[in-house]
mmCIF file as Biopython writes it, N, C-alpha, C and O atoms, coordinates in Angstrom:
data_model
#
loop_
_atom_site.group_PDB
_atom_site.id
_atom_site.type_symbol
_atom_site.label_atom_id
_atom_site.label_alt_id
_atom_site.label_comp_id
_atom_site.label_asym_id
_atom_site.label_entity_id
_atom_site.label_seq_id
_atom_site.pdbx_PDB_ins_code
_atom_site.Cartn_x
_atom_site.Cartn_y
_atom_site.Cartn_z
_atom_site.occupancy
_atom_site.B_iso_or_equiv
_atom_site.auth_seq_id
_atom_site.auth_asym_id
_atom_site.pdbx_PDB_model_num
ATOM 1   N N  . MET A ? 1  ? -37.880 136.110 113.260 1.0 0.0 1  A 1 
ATOM 2   C CA . MET A ? 1  ? -37.527 137.209 113.110 1.0 0.0 1  A 1 
ATOM 3   C C  . MET A ? 1  ? -37.607 137.966 114.306 1.0 0.0 1  A 1 
ATOM 4   O O  . MET A ? 1  ? -38.320 137.553 115.221 1.0 0.0 1  A 1 
ATOM 5   N N  . PRO A ? 2  ? -36.970 139.018 114.415 1.0 0.0 2  A 1 
ATOM 6   C CA . PRO A ? 2  ? -37.158 140.031 115.472 1.0 0.0 2  A 1 
ATOM 7   C C  . PRO A ? 2  ? -39.210 140.275 116.029 1.0 0.0 2  A 1 
ATOM 8   O O  . PRO A ? 2  ? -40.163 140.238 115.251 1.0 0.0 2  A 1 
ATOM 9   N N  . ALA A ? 3  ? -39.251 140.442 117.158 1.0 0.0 3  A 1 
ATOM 10  C CA . ALA A ? 3  ? -40.819 140.775 117.563 1.0 0.0 3  A 1 
ATOM 11  C C  . ALA A ? 3  ? -40.873 142.195 116.855 1.0 0.0 3  A 1 
ATOM 12  O O  . ALA A ? 3  ? -41.790 142.195 116.033 1.0 0.0 3  A 1 
ATOM 13  N N  . ASN A ? 4  ? -40.243 143.318 116.897 1.0 0.0 4  A 1 
ATOM 14  C CA . ASN A ? 4  ? -40.552 144.564 116.021 1.0 0.0 4  A 1 
ATOM 15  C C  . ASN A ? 4  ? -40.491 144.489 114.538 1.0 0.0 4  A 1 
ATOM 16  O O  . ASN A ? 4  ? -39.943 145.455 114.007 1.0 0.0 4  A 1 
ATOM 17  N N  . THR A ? 5  ? -40.908 143.607 113.797 1.0 0.0 5  A 1 
ATOM 18  C CA . THR A ? 5  ? -40.619 143.447 112.359 1.0 0.0 5  A 1 
ATOM 19  C C  . THR A ? 5  ? -41.919 144.241 111.866 1.0 0.0 5  A 1 
ATOM 20  O O  . THR A ? 5  ? -42.937 143.827 112.421 1.0 0.0 5  A 1 
ATOM 21  N N  . PRO A ? 6  ? -42.083 145.062 111.149 1.0 0.0 6  A 1 
ATOM 22  C CA . PRO A ? 6  ? -43.233 145.338 110.368 1.0 0.0 6  A 1 
ATOM 23  C C  . PRO A ? 6  ? -44.128 144.212 109.928 1.0 0.0 6  A 1 
ATOM 24  O O  . PRO A ? 6  ? -43.574 143.244 109.407 1.0 0.0 6  A 1 
ATOM 25  N N  . LYS A ? 7  ? -45.232 144.206 110.045 1.0 0.0 7  A 1 
ATOM 26  C CA . LYS A ? 7  ? -46.305 143.091 110.045 1.0 0.0 7  A 1 
ATOM 27  C C  . LYS A ? 7  ? -46.365 143.136 108.078 1.0 0.0 7  A 1 
ATOM 28  O O  . LYS A ? 7  ? -46.873 142.241 107.402 1.0 0.0 7  A 1 
ATOM 29  N N  . GLU A ? 8  ? -45.661 144.498 107.475 1.0 0.0 8  A 1 
ATOM 30  C CA . GLU A ? 8  ? -45.938 144.142 106.423 1.0 0.0 8  A 1 
ATOM 31  C C  . GLU A ? 8  ? -45.148 143.219 105.407 1.0 0.0 8  A 1 
ATOM 32  O O  . GLU A ? 8  ? -45.431 142.864 104.263 1.0 0.0 8  A 1 
ATOM 33  N N  . ILE A ? 9  ? -43.649 142.853 106.527 1.0 0.0 9  A 1 
ATOM 34  C CA . ILE A ? 9  ? -42.420 142.081 106.108 1.0 0.0 9  A 1 
ATOM 35  C C  . ILE A ? 9  ? -42.676 140.660 106.442 1.0 0.0 9  A 1 
ATOM 36  O O  . ILE A ? 9  ? -42.514 139.720 105.665 1.0 0.0 9  A 1 
ATOM 37  N N  . VAL A ? 10 ? -43.016 140.599 107.451 1.0 0.0 10 A 1 
ATOM 38  C CA . VAL A ? 10 ? -43.925 139.170 107.889 1.0 0.0 10 A 1 
ATOM 39  C C  . VAL A ? 10 ? -44.821 138.705 106.826 1.0 0.0 10 A 1 
ATOM 40  O O  . VAL A ? 10 ? -44.477 137.729 106.160 1.0 0.0 10 A 1 
ATOM 41  N N  . SER A ? 11 ? -46.112 139.393 106.558 1.0 0.0 11 A 1 
ATOM 42  C CA . SER A ? 11 ? -46.585 138.834 105.575 1.0 0.0 11 A 1 
ATOM 43  C C  . SER A ? 11 ? -46.385 138.367 104.132 1.0 0.0 11 A 1 
ATOM 44  O O  . SER A ? 11 ? -46.905 137.454 103.490 1.0 0.0 11 A 1 
ATOM 45  N N  . ARG A ? 12 ? -45.279 139.471 103.769 1.0 0.0 12 A 1 
ATOM 46  C CA . ARG A ? 12 ? -44.560 139.244 102.785 1.0 0.0 12 A 1 
ATOM 47  C C  . ARG A ? 12 ? -44.139 137.829 102.643 1.0 0.0 12 A 1 
ATOM 48  O O  . ARG A ? 12 ? -44.445 136.988 101.798 1.0 0.0 12 A 1 
ATOM 49  N N  . LEU A ? 13 ? -43.046 137.751 104.100 1.0 0.0 13 A 1 
ATOM 50  C CA . LEU A ? 13 ? -42.259 136.411 104.209 1.0 0.0 13 A 1 
ATOM 51  C C  . LEU A ? 13 ? -43.082 135.135 104.188 1.0 0.0 13 A 1 
ATOM 52  O O  . LEU A ? 13 ? -42.746 134.035 103.751 1.0 0.0 13 A 1 
ATOM 53  N N  . ASN A ? 14 ? -43.991 135.426 104.632 1.0 0.0 14 A 1 
ATOM 54  C CA . ASN A ? 14 ? -45.139 134.739 105.079 1.0 0.0 14 A 1 
ATOM 55  C C  . ASN A ? 14 ? -45.964 134.137 103.699 1.0 0.0 14 A 1 
ATOM 56  O O  . ASN A ? 14 ? -46.249 132.939 103.694 1.0 0.0 14 A 1 
ATOM 57  N N  . LYS A ? 15 ? -46.244 134.774 102.831 1.0 0.0 15 A 1 
ATOM 58  C CA . LYS A ? 15 ? -46.345 134.443 101.579 1.0 0.0 15 A 1 
ATOM 59  C C  . LYS A ? 15 ? -45.611 133.793 100.981 1.0 0.0 15 A 1 
ATOM 60  O O  . LYS A ? 15 ? -46.021 132.663 100.715 1.0 0.0 15 A 1 
ATOM 61  N N  . VAL A ? 16 ? -44.616 134.066 100.633 1.0 0.0 16 A 1 
ATOM 62  C CA . VAL A ? 16 ? -43.386 133.795 99.797  1.0 0.0 16 A 1 
ATOM 63  C C  . VAL A ? 16 ? -42.549 132.001 100.453 1.0 0.0 16 A 1 
ATOM 64  O O  . VAL A ? 16 ? -42.196 130.981 99.862  1.0 0.0 16 A 1 
ATOM 65  N N  . LEU A ? 17 ? -42.547 132.315 101.506 1.0 0.0 17 A 1 
ATOM 66  C CA . LEU A ? 17 ? -42.338 130.550 102.227 1.0 0.0 17 A 1 
ATOM 67  C C  . LEU A ? 17 ? -43.323 129.936 102.063 1.0 0.0 17 A 1 
ATOM 68  O O  . LEU A ? 17 ? -43.107 128.729 101.947 1.0 0.0 17 A 1 
ATOM 69  N N  . GLY A ? 18 ? -44.761 130.345 101.972 1.0 0.0 18 A 1 
ATOM 70  C CA . GLY A ? 18 ? -45.840 129.545 102.131 1.0 0.0 18 A 1 
ATOM 71  C C  . GLY A ? 18 ? -46.089 129.031 100.475 1.0 0.0 18 A 1 
ATOM 72  O O  . GLY A ? 18 ? -46.599 127.968 100.120 1.0 0.0 18 A 1 
ATOM 73  N N  . TYR A ? 19 ? -45.726 129.792 99.872  1.0 0.0 19 A 1 
ATOM 74  C CA . TYR A ? 19 ? -45.223 129.576 97.929  1.0 0.0 19 A 1 
ATOM 75  C C  . TYR A ? 19 ? -44.400 128.277 97.824  1.0 0.0 19 A 1 
ATOM 76  O O  . TYR A ? 19 ? -44.707 127.240 97.235  1.0 0.0 19 A 1 
ATOM 77  N N  . ALA A ? 20 ? -43.142 128.599 98.616  1.0 0.0 20 A 1 
ATOM 78  C CA . ALA A ? 20 ? -41.915 127.544 98.629  1.0 0.0 20 A 1 
ATOM 79  C C  . ALA A ? 20 ? -42.582 126.213 98.893  1.0 0.0 20 A 1 
ATOM 80  O O  . ALA A ? 20 ? -42.787 125.166 98.280  1.0 0.0 20 A 1 
ATOM 81  N N  . LEU A ? 21 ? -42.834 126.742 100.114 1.0 0.0 21 A 1 
ATOM 82  C CA . LEU A ? 21 ? -43.409 125.040 100.735 1.0 0.0 21 A 1 
ATOM 83  C C  . LEU A ? 21 ? -44.500 124.574 100.219 1.0 0.0 21 A 1 
ATOM 84  O O  . LEU A ? 21 ? -44.744 123.457 100.673 1.0 0.0 21 A 1 
ATOM 85  N N  . SER A ? 22 ? -45.415 125.012 99.320  1.0 0.0 22 A 1 
ATOM 86  C CA . SER A ? 22 ? -46.142 124.539 98.612  1.0 0.0 22 A 1 
ATOM 87  C C  . SER A ? 22 ? -45.362 123.909 96.901  1.0 0.0 22 A 1 
ATOM 88  O O  . SER A ? 22 ? -46.290 123.563 96.170  1.0 0.0 22 A 1 
ATOM 89  N N  . ALA A ? 23 ? -44.447 123.783 96.443  1.0 0.0 23 A 1 
ATOM 90  C CA . ALA A ? 23 ? -43.976 123.728 95.684  1.0 0.0 23 A 1 
ATOM 91  C C  . ALA A ? 23 ? -43.519 122.533 95.453  1.0 0.0 23 A 1 
ATOM 92  O O  . ALA A ? 23 ? -42.372 122.675 95.876  1.0 0.0 23 A 1 
ATOM 93  N N  . ALA A ? 24 ? -43.610 120.983 94.929  1.0 0.0 24 A 1 
ATOM 94  C CA . ALA A ? 24 ? -43.843 119.801 94.773  1.0 0.0 24 A 1 
ATOM 95  C C  . ALA A ? 24 ? -42.134 119.171 95.084  1.0 0.0 24 A 1 
ATOM 96  O O  . ALA A ? 24 ? -41.970 118.114 95.692  1.0 0.0 24 A 1 
ATOM 97  N N  . ASP A ? 25 ? -41.116 119.898 94.630  1.0 0.0 25 A 1 
ATOM 98  C CA . ASP A ? 25 ? -39.720 119.734 94.821  1.0 0.0 25 A 1 
ATOM 99  C C  . ASP A ? 25 ? -39.586 120.055 95.484  1.0 0.0 25 A 1 
ATOM 100 O O  . ASP A ? 25 ? -39.009 119.136 96.065  1.0 0.0 25 A 1 
ATOM 101 N N  . VAL A ? 26 ? -39.635 120.966 96.253  1.0 0.0 26 A 1 
ATOM 102 C CA . VAL A ? 26 ? -39.875 121.452 97.931  1.0 0.0 26 A 1 
ATOM 103 C C  . VAL A ? 26 ? -40.056 120.756 98.829  1.0 0.0 26 A 1 
ATOM 104 O O  . VAL A ? 26 ? -39.211 120.663 99.720  1.0 0.0 26 A 1 
ATOM 105 N N  . LYS A ? 27 ? -41.550 119.864 98.861  1.0 0.0 27 A 1 
ATOM 106 C CA . LYS A ? 27 ? -42.075 118.876 99.545  1.0 0.0 27 A 1 
ATOM 107 C C  . LYS A ? 27 ? -40.996 117.558 99.318  1.0 0.0 27 A 1 
ATOM 108 O O  . LYS A ? 27 ? -40.381 117.005 100.229 1.0 0.0 27 A 1 
ATOM 109 N N  . GLU A ? 28 ? -40.953 117.324 98.359  1.0 0.0 28 A 1 
ATOM 110 C CA . GLU A ? 28 ? -39.980 115.962 98.177  1.0 0.0 28 A 1 
ATOM 111 C C  . GLU A ? 28 ? -38.598 116.108 98.851  1.0 0.0 28 A 1 
ATOM 112 O O  . GLU A ? 28 ? -38.161 115.294 99.664  1.0 0.0 28 A 1 
ATOM 113 N N  . ARG A ? 29 ? -37.849 117.392 98.375  1.0 0.0 29 A 1 
ATOM 114 C CA . ARG A ? 29 ? -37.023 117.050 99.404  1.0 0.0 29 A 1 
ATOM 115 C C  . ARG A ? 29 ? -36.600 117.008 100.850 1.0 0.0 29 A 1 
ATOM 116 O O  . ARG A ? 29 ? -35.677 116.452 101.445 1.0 0.0 29 A 1 
ATOM 117 N N  . LEU A ? 30 ? -37.727 117.893 101.251 1.0 0.0 30 A 1 
ATOM 118 C CA . LEU A ? 30 ? -37.961 118.066 102.728 1.0 0.0 30 A 1 
ATOM 119 C C  . LEU A ? 30 ? -38.485 116.216 103.134 1.0 0.0 30 A 1 
ATOM 120 O O  . LEU A ? 30 ? -38.045 115.517 104.047 1.0 0.0 30 A 1 
ATOM 121 N N  . MET A ? 31 ? -39.339 115.917 102.281 1.0 0.0 31 A 1 
ATOM 122 C CA . MET A ? 31 ? -39.600 114.580 102.500 1.0 0.0 31 A 1 
ATOM 123 C C  . MET A ? 31 ? -38.169 113.236 102.926 1.0 0.0 31 A 1 
ATOM 124 O O  . MET A ? 31 ? -37.997 112.329 103.740 1.0 0.0 31 A 1 
ATOM 125 N N  . THR A ? 32 ? -37.542 113.782 101.949 1.0 0.0 32 A 1 
ATOM 126 C CA . THR A ? 32 ? -36.618 112.672 101.786 1.0 0.0 32 A 1 
ATOM 127 C C  . THR A ? 32 ? -35.571 112.747 103.103 1.0 0.0 32 A 1 
ATOM 128 O O  . THR A ? 32 ? -34.692 111.920 103.344 1.0 0.0 32 A 1 
ATOM 129 N N  . GLN A ? 33 ? -35.898 113.995 103.926 1.0 0.0 33 A 1 
ATOM 130 C CA . GLN A ? 33 ? -35.094 114.370 104.857 1.0 0.0 33 A 1 
ATOM 131 C C  . GLN A ? 33 ? -35.768 114.065 106.267 1.0 0.0 33 A 1 
ATOM 132 O O  . GLN A ? 33 ? -35.199 114.458 107.286 1.0 0.0 33 A 1 
ATOM 133 N N  . GLY A ? 34 ? -37.000 113.354 106.344 1.0 0.0 34 A 1 
ATOM 134 C CA . GLY A ? 34 ? -37.871 113.160 106.817 1.0 0.0 34 A 1 
ATOM 135 C C  . GLY A ? 34 ? -38.761 113.894 107.769 1.0 0.0 34 A 1 
ATOM 136 O O  . GLY A ? 34 ? -39.195 113.614 108.887 1.0 0.0 34 A 1 
ATOM 137 N N  . LEU A ? 35 ? -38.974 115.513 106.514 1.0 0.0 35 A 1 
ATOM 138 C CA . LEU A ? 35 ? -39.498 116.626 107.183 1.0 0.0 35 A 1 
ATOM 139 C C  . LEU A ? 35 ? -41.114 116.698 106.378 1.0 0.0 35 A 1 
ATOM 140 O O  . LEU A ? 35 ? -41.304 116.111 105.313 1.0 0.0 35 A 1 
ATOM 141 N N  . GLU A ? 36 ? -42.092 117.427 107.005 1.0 0.0 36 A 1 
ATOM 142 C CA . GLU A ? 36 ? -43.223 117.227 106.542 1.0 0.0 36 A 1 
ATOM 143 C C  . GLU A ? 36 ? -43.361 118.809 106.639 1.0 0.0 36 A 1 
ATOM 144 O O  . GLU A ? 36 ? -43.341 119.407 107.715 1.0 0.0 36 A 1 
ATOM 145 N N  . ALA A ? 37 ? -43.519 119.494 105.258 1.0 0.0 37 A 1 
ATOM 146 C CA . ALA A ? 37 ? -44.081 120.994 104.998 1.0 0.0 37 A 1 
ATOM 147 C C  . ALA A ? 37 ? -45.237 121.247 105.055 1.0 0.0 37 A 1 
ATOM 148 O O  . ALA A ? 37 ? -46.073 120.728 104.315 1.0 0.0 37 A 1 
ATOM 149 N N  . THR A ? 38 ? -45.588 122.423 106.295 1.0 0.0 38 A 1 
ATOM 150 C CA . THR A ? 38 ? -47.037 122.329 106.486 1.0 0.0 38 A 1 
ATOM 151 C C  . THR A ? 38 ? -46.293 124.200 106.912 1.0 0.0 38 A 1 
ATOM 152 O O  . THR A ? 38 ? -45.443 124.784 107.585 1.0 0.0 38 A 1 
ATOM 153 N N  . GLY A ? 39 ? -47.461 124.417 105.865 1.0 0.0 39 A 1 
ATOM 154 C CA . GLY A ? 39 ? -47.639 126.147 106.279 1.0 0.0 39 A 1 
ATOM 155 C C  . GLY A ? 39 ? -48.610 126.663 107.088 1.0 0.0 39 A 1 
ATOM 156 O O  . GLY A ? 39 ? -49.569 125.915 107.280 1.0 0.0 39 A 1 
ATOM 157 N N  . SER A ? 40 ? -48.638 128.295 107.891 1.0 0.0 40 A 1 
ATOM 158 C CA . SER A ? 40 ? -49.922 128.289 108.864 1.0 0.0 40 A 1 
ATOM 159 C C  . SER A ? 40 ? -49.395 130.283 108.382 1.0 0.0 40 A 1 
ATOM 160 O O  . SER A ? 40 ? -48.703 130.836 107.527 1.0 0.0 40 A 1 
ATOM 161 N N  . SER A ? 41 ? -50.273 130.703 109.592 1.0 0.0 41 A 1 
ATOM 162 C CA . SER A ? 41 ? -49.646 132.208 109.576 1.0 0.0 41 A 1 
ATOM 163 C C  . SER A ? 41 ? -48.910 132.308 110.598 1.0 0.0 41 A 1 
ATOM 164 O O  . SER A ? 41 ? -48.257 131.467 111.216 1.0 0.0 41 A 1 
ATOM 165 N N  . PRO A ? 42 ? -49.094 133.645 110.765 1.0 0.0 42 A 1 
ATOM 166 C CA . PRO A ? 42 ? -48.111 134.208 111.790 1.0 0.0 42 A 1 
ATOM 167 C C  . PRO A ? 42 ? -48.542 133.918 112.791 1.0 0.0 42 A 1 
ATOM 168 O O  . PRO A ? 42 ? -47.865 133.160 113.486 1.0 0.0 42 A 1 
ATOM 169 N N  . GLU A ? 43 ? -49.659 134.322 113.222 1.0 0.0 43 A 1 
ATOM 170 C CA . GLU A ? 43 ? -50.750 134.137 114.516 1.0 0.0 43 A 1 
ATOM 171 C C  . GLU A ? 43 ? -50.562 133.236 114.673 1.0 0.0 43 A 1 
ATOM 172 O O  . GLU A ? 43 ? -49.762 133.038 115.586 1.0 0.0 43 A 1 
ATOM 173 N N  . GLU A ? 44 ? -51.344 131.504 113.653 1.0 0.0 44 A 1 
ATOM 174 C CA . GLU A ? 44 ? -50.961 130.455 114.525 1.0 0.0 44 A 1 
ATOM 175 C C  . GLU A ? 44 ? -49.519 129.788 114.494 1.0 0.0 44 A 1 
ATOM 176 O O  . GLU A ? 44 ? -49.435 128.671 115.005 1.0 0.0 44 A 1 
ATOM 177 N N  . MET A ? 45 ? -48.470 130.310 113.994 1.0 0.0 45 A 1 
ATOM 178 C CA . MET A ? 45 ? -47.153 129.868 114.841 1.0 0.0 45 A 1 
ATOM 179 C C  . MET A ? 45 ? -46.700 130.802 115.880 1.0 0.0 45 A 1 
ATOM 180 O O  . MET A ? 45 ? -45.560 130.623 116.308 1.0 0.0 45 A 1 
ATOM 181 N N  . THR A ? 46 ? -47.595 132.042 116.493 1.0 0.0 46 A 1 
ATOM 182 C CA . THR A ? 46 ? -47.222 132.261 117.387 1.0 0.0 46 A 1 
ATOM 183 C C  . THR A ? 46 ? -48.015 131.497 118.390 1.0 0.0 46 A 1 
ATOM 184 O O  . THR A ? 46 ? -47.512 131.490 119.514 1.0 0.0 46 A 1 
ATOM 185 N N  . ALA A ? 47 ? -48.670 131.121 118.308 1.0 0.0 47 A 1 
ATOM 186 C CA . ALA A ? 47 ? -49.927 130.527 119.354 1.0 0.0 47 A 1 
ATOM 187 C C  . ALA A ? 47 ? -49.636 129.222 119.465 1.0 0.0 47 A 1 
ATOM 188 O O  . ALA A ? 47 ? -50.135 128.595 120.400 1.0 0.0 47 A 1 
ATOM 189 N N  . PHE A ? 48 ? -48.614 128.450 118.357 1.0 0.0 48 A 1 
ATOM 190 C CA . PHE A ? 48 ? -48.267 126.944 118.574 1.0 0.0 48 A 1 
ATOM 191 C C  . PHE A ? 48 ? -46.938 127.134 119.296 1.0 0.0 48 A 1 
ATOM 192 O O  . PHE A ? 48 ? -46.771 126.252 120.139 1.0 0.0 48 A 1 
ATOM 193 N N  . ALA A ? 49 ? -45.862 128.087 119.217 1.0 0.0 49 A 1 
ATOM 194 C CA . ALA A ? 49 ? -44.797 128.182 120.009 1.0 0.0 49 A 1 
ATOM 195 C C  . ALA A ? 49 ? -45.457 128.177 121.135 1.0 0.0 49 A 1 
ATOM 196 O O  . ALA A ? 49 ? -45.596 127.155 121.807 1.0 0.0 49 A 1 
ATOM 197 N N  . LYS A ? 50 ? -45.956 129.381 121.471 1.0 0.0 50 A 1 
ATOM 198 C CA . LYS A ? 50 ? -46.437 129.709 122.774 1.0 0.0 50 A 1 
ATOM 199 C C  . LYS A ? 50 ? -46.819 127.944 123.615 1.0 0.0 50 A 1 
ATOM 200 O O  . LYS A ? 50 ? -46.542 127.486 124.723 1.0 0.0 50 A 1 
ATOM 201 N N  . SER A ? 51 ? -47.379 127.521 122.703 1.0 0.0 51 A 1 
ATOM 202 C CA . SER A ? 51 ? -48.413 126.190 123.714 1.0 0.0 51 A 1 
ATOM 203 C C  . SER A ? 51 ? -47.110 125.427 123.952 1.0 0.0 51 A 1 
ATOM 204 O O  . SER A ? 51 ? -46.908 124.899 125.046 1.0 0.0 51 A 1 
ATOM 205 N N  . GLU A ? 52 ? -45.962 125.331 122.671 1.0 0.0 52 A 1 
ATOM 206 C CA . GLU A ? 52 ? -44.906 124.263 123.011 1.0 0.0 52 A 1 
ATOM 207 C C  . GLU A ? 52 ? -44.315 124.438 123.942 1.0 0.0 52 A 1 
ATOM 208 O O  . GLU A ? 52 ? -43.991 123.425 124.562 1.0 0.0 52 A 1 
ATOM 209 N N  . PHE A ? 53 ? -43.749 126.231 124.676 1.0 0.0 53 A 1 
ATOM 210 C CA . PHE A ? 53 ? -42.924 126.789 125.270 1.0 0.0 53 A 1 
ATOM 211 C C  . PHE A ? 53 ? -43.597 126.191 126.806 1.0 0.0 53 A 1 
ATOM 212 O O  . PHE A ? 53 ? -43.112 125.526 127.721 1.0 0.0 53 A 1 
ATOM 213 N N  . ASP A ? 54 ? -45.181 126.898 126.522 1.0 0.0 54 A 1 
ATOM 214 C CA . ASP A ? 54 ? -45.523 126.041 127.932 1.0 0.0 54 A 1 
ATOM 215 C C  . ASP A ? 54 ? -45.545 124.901 128.041 1.0 0.0 54 A 1 
ATOM 216 O O  . ASP A ? 54 ? -44.897 124.646 129.056 1.0 0.0 54 A 1 
ATOM 217 N N  . ARG A ? 55 ? -46.006 123.764 127.482 1.0 0.0 55 A 1 
ATOM 218 C CA . ARG A ? 55 ? -45.724 122.774 127.222 1.0 0.0 55 A 1 
ATOM 219 C C  . ARG A ? 55 ? -44.698 122.106 127.887 1.0 0.0 55 A 1 
ATOM 220 O O  . ARG A ? 55 ? -44.881 121.609 128.999 1.0 0.0 55 A 1 
ATOM 221 N N  . TRP A ? 56 ? -43.536 122.048 127.245 1.0 0.0 56 A 1 
ATOM 222 C CA . TRP A ? 56 ? -42.047 122.046 127.944 1.0 0.0 56 A 1 
ATOM 223 C C  . TRP A ? 56 ? -41.609 122.530 129.111 1.0 0.0 56 A 1 
ATOM 224 O O  . TRP A ? 56 ? -40.969 121.816 129.883 1.0 0.0 56 A 1 
ATOM 225 N N  . ALA A ? 57 ? -41.864 123.634 129.341 1.0 0.0 57 A 1 
ATOM 226 C CA . ALA A ? 57 ? -41.661 124.048 130.609 1.0 0.0 57 A 1 
ATOM 227 C C  . ALA A ? 57 ? -42.204 123.660 131.637 1.0 0.0 57 A 1 
ATOM 228 O O  . ALA A ? 57 ? -41.676 123.795 132.741 1.0 0.0 57 A 1 
ATOM 229 N N  . LYS A ? 58 ? -43.600 122.995 131.409 1.0 0.0 58 A 1 
ATOM 230 C CA . LYS A ? 58 ? -43.720 122.063 132.214 1.0 0.0 58 A 1 
ATOM 231 C C  . LYS A ? 58 ? -43.320 120.749 133.095 1.0 0.0 58 A 1 
ATOM 232 O O  . LYS A ? 58 ? -43.449 120.361 134.256 1.0 0.0 58 A 1 
ATOM 233 N N  . VAL A ? 59 ? -42.602 120.161 131.523 1.0 0.0 59 A 1 
ATOM 234 C CA . VAL A ? 59 ? -41.466 119.015 132.128 1.0 0.0 59 A 1 
ATOM 235 C C  . VAL A ? 59 ? -40.324 119.149 132.507 1.0 0.0 59 A 1 
ATOM 236 O O  . VAL A ? 59 ? -39.831 118.220 133.147 1.0 0.0 59 A 1 
ATOM 237 N N  . VAL A ? 60 ? -39.421 120.518 132.195 1.0 0.0 60 A 1 
ATOM 238 C CA . VAL A ? 60 ? -38.706 120.796 132.787 1.0 0.0 60 A 1 
ATOM 239 C C  . VAL A ? 60 ? -38.865 121.068 134.101 1.0 0.0 60 A 1 
ATOM 240 O O  . VAL A ? 60 ? -38.213 120.412 134.912 1.0 0.0 60 A 1 
ATOM 241 N N  . LYS A ? 61 ? -39.614 121.918 134.471 1.0 0.0 61 A 1 
ATOM 242 C CA . LYS A ? 61 ? -40.266 122.180 135.465 1.0 0.0 61 A 1 
ATOM 243 C C  . LYS A ? 61 ? -39.975 120.636 136.809 1.0 0.0 61 A 1 
ATOM 244 O O  . LYS A ? 61 ? -39.354 120.488 137.861 1.0 0.0 61 A 1 
ATOM 245 N N  . ALA A ? 62 ? -40.784 119.868 135.994 1.0 0.0 62 A 1 
ATOM 246 C CA . ALA A ? 62 ? -41.307 118.126 137.018 1.0 0.0 62 A 1 
ATOM 247 C C  . ALA A ? 62 ? -40.136 117.882 136.870 1.0 0.0 62 A 1 
ATOM 248 O O  . ALA A ? 62 ? -39.949 116.965 137.670 1.0 0.0 62 A 1 
ATOM 249 N N  . SER A ? 63 ? -38.947 118.143 136.244 1.0 0.0 63 A 1 
ATOM 250 C CA . SER A ? 63 ? -38.236 116.906 135.801 1.0 0.0 63 A 1 
ATOM 251 C C  . SER A ? 63 ? -36.894 117.523 136.634 1.0 0.0 63 A 1 
ATOM 252 O O  . SER A ? 63 ? -35.930 116.763 136.728 1.0 0.0 63 A 1 
ATOM 253 N N  . GLY A ? 64 ? -36.791 118.902 137.258 1.0 0.0 64 A 1 
ATOM 254 C CA . GLY A ? 64 ? -35.616 119.411 137.794 1.0 0.0 64 A 1 
ATOM 255 C C  . GLY A ? 64 ? -34.608 119.998 137.277 1.0 0.0 64 A 1 
ATOM 256 O O  . GLY A ? 64 ? -33.791 120.672 137.905 1.0 0.0 64 A 1 
ATOM 257 N N  . ILE A ? 65 ? -34.603 119.776 136.083 1.0 0.0 65 A 1 
ATOM 258 C CA . ILE A ? 65 ? -33.631 119.861 135.093 1.0 0.0 65 A 1 
ATOM 259 C C  . ILE A ? 65 ? -33.051 121.781 135.298 1.0 0.0 65 A 1 
ATOM 260 O O  . ILE A ? 65 ? -33.841 122.724 135.340 1.0 0.0 65 A 1 
ATOM 261 N N  . LYS A ? 66 ? -31.871 121.870 135.371 1.0 0.0 66 A 1 
ATOM 262 C CA . LYS A ? 66 ? -31.575 123.135 135.698 1.0 0.0 66 A 1 
ATOM 263 C C  . LYS A ? 66 ? -30.396 123.823 134.855 1.0 0.0 66 A 1 
ATOM 264 O O  . LYS A ? 66 ? -29.421 123.079 134.956 1.0 0.0 66 A 1 
ATOM 265 N N  . ALA A ? 67 ? -30.142 124.738 134.207 1.0 0.0 67 A 1 
ATOM 266 C CA . ALA A ? 67 ? -29.561 125.057 133.429 1.0 0.0 67 A 1 
ATOM 267 C C  . ALA A ? 67 ? -27.912 125.590 134.010 1.0 0.0 67 A 1 
ATOM 268 O O  . ALA A ? 67 ? -27.649 126.193 135.051 1.0 0.0 67 A 1 
ATOM 269 N N  . ASP A ? 68 ? -27.082 125.172 133.047 1.0 0.0 68 A 1 
ATOM 270 C CA . ASP A ? 68 ? -25.403 125.653 133.834 1.0 0.0 68 A 1 
ATOM 271 C C  . ASP A ? 68 ? -25.479 126.698 133.366 1.0 0.0 68 A 1 
ATOM 272 O O  . ASP A ? 68 ? -24.586 127.524 133.553 1.0 0.0 68 A 1 
#
């Protein structure tokens, strides 16, 4: 969602999505598609996204890949 989304909306969506991801039928459906549902806080997701960006930026730089 956009960076300027109010915290109240982010918190509410996080809570609703966490509830949905904890439902047995949702977990089962995701697992049949090879996915595993895990919930986290918005802060944890931000930290994860940043670490992945940093990690893959190093790979891209080392490989010499250029965007067209």
